N, C-alpha and C positions, 0 to 999 in steps of 0.2 A: 409459323413453321411451314416450310414447303413440303408437300406430300405428293406422292405419285398417283393418288386415287381421286376421282371426282365424286364417287358415291361415299359410302360409309368409310370413315377414316382408317379402319383396320381391315375390312373385308371387301370393300368396294360395292356392296349391295346397294341397290337404289330403293328398295322397299323400306317401310318404316318411317318414323318421323321423330327421332330422338335427337335433341340438341344438348350438348354439354360443353362447358368451358374446360379446356385443358391447356395448361401453359399460357393462360391469358388470352386464348383464342377460342371463339365459339365454333365448334365442329359438329358436323352431321354424322350420326350413327344410325344404323338400322335398328338396334336394340340395346337394352341396358347391359347385356353381357359384353357386347363390343366396347361399350364405354369403359367397363371394368377392365377388360383386356388391354385396351389402349393406354389407360392410366398406369396400369401395372407395368406395361412395356416401357413407357417413358421413365417411370420411377426406377426401374431396374437398370436401364441404360445410364441414367444419371448416377446411380449408386456404383455401378461397375467402373465408370470413367472419371467420376469426380466433376463432371461438367455441371454447370448451373442451368443450362438450357440447351435445347436442340434447335439447330437451324433447318435441318432437312431430315426426312425419314422416308426411305423407299422400302416398301413391303411387297414380297411376292410369296405365294403359297396359299394354303387354305386351312381349314379347321384342323387338319392333321399336323400342321406346323408351318411356320413362316420363316423365310430367310429375309433378313433386313439389313439395311445399311443406314446407320444414323450418322449425322455430321454435326459438328459444332466448330465454327471457325474453319481452320485448316485441318482439323483432326477428324477422323472417321472411325467407326466401329462396324464391322460386319459380324452378324451373329444369327443364330438359329433360336427360335423361341416356339414353344408349344404350350397350350393352355388346357386345363381341365374344362369340362362342360360348365362349371360354375365360374370360370374366368380366372382361376388361380394359375400361376405359372407352374407347369409340369416339368419343363426342362428349358434350360438356357445354356448356350455355349457359344463362345467366340469362334469365328471362322477365319481362316487365313486364306490368302490368295485372291 
């Protein structure tokens, strides 16, 4: 899966040393909470779209919320997602434009 971050797969931090497999790919995360958030983000996108996999994921934002664009083949989904401190999805909404 193509991502726009070189650090942690969801927040781009470079501290920490947590590695986890997501979607068949071994990814770097700064902490276990970011692993939980990333997995829940991917699962929610797949549930919302019916896609079986994601080809690309661009994430912007911070702990208060993230604007993302996910792609699978020629389709894409732009959305906003926010998490609780425990990594649960607090809000999710599709964005237009």
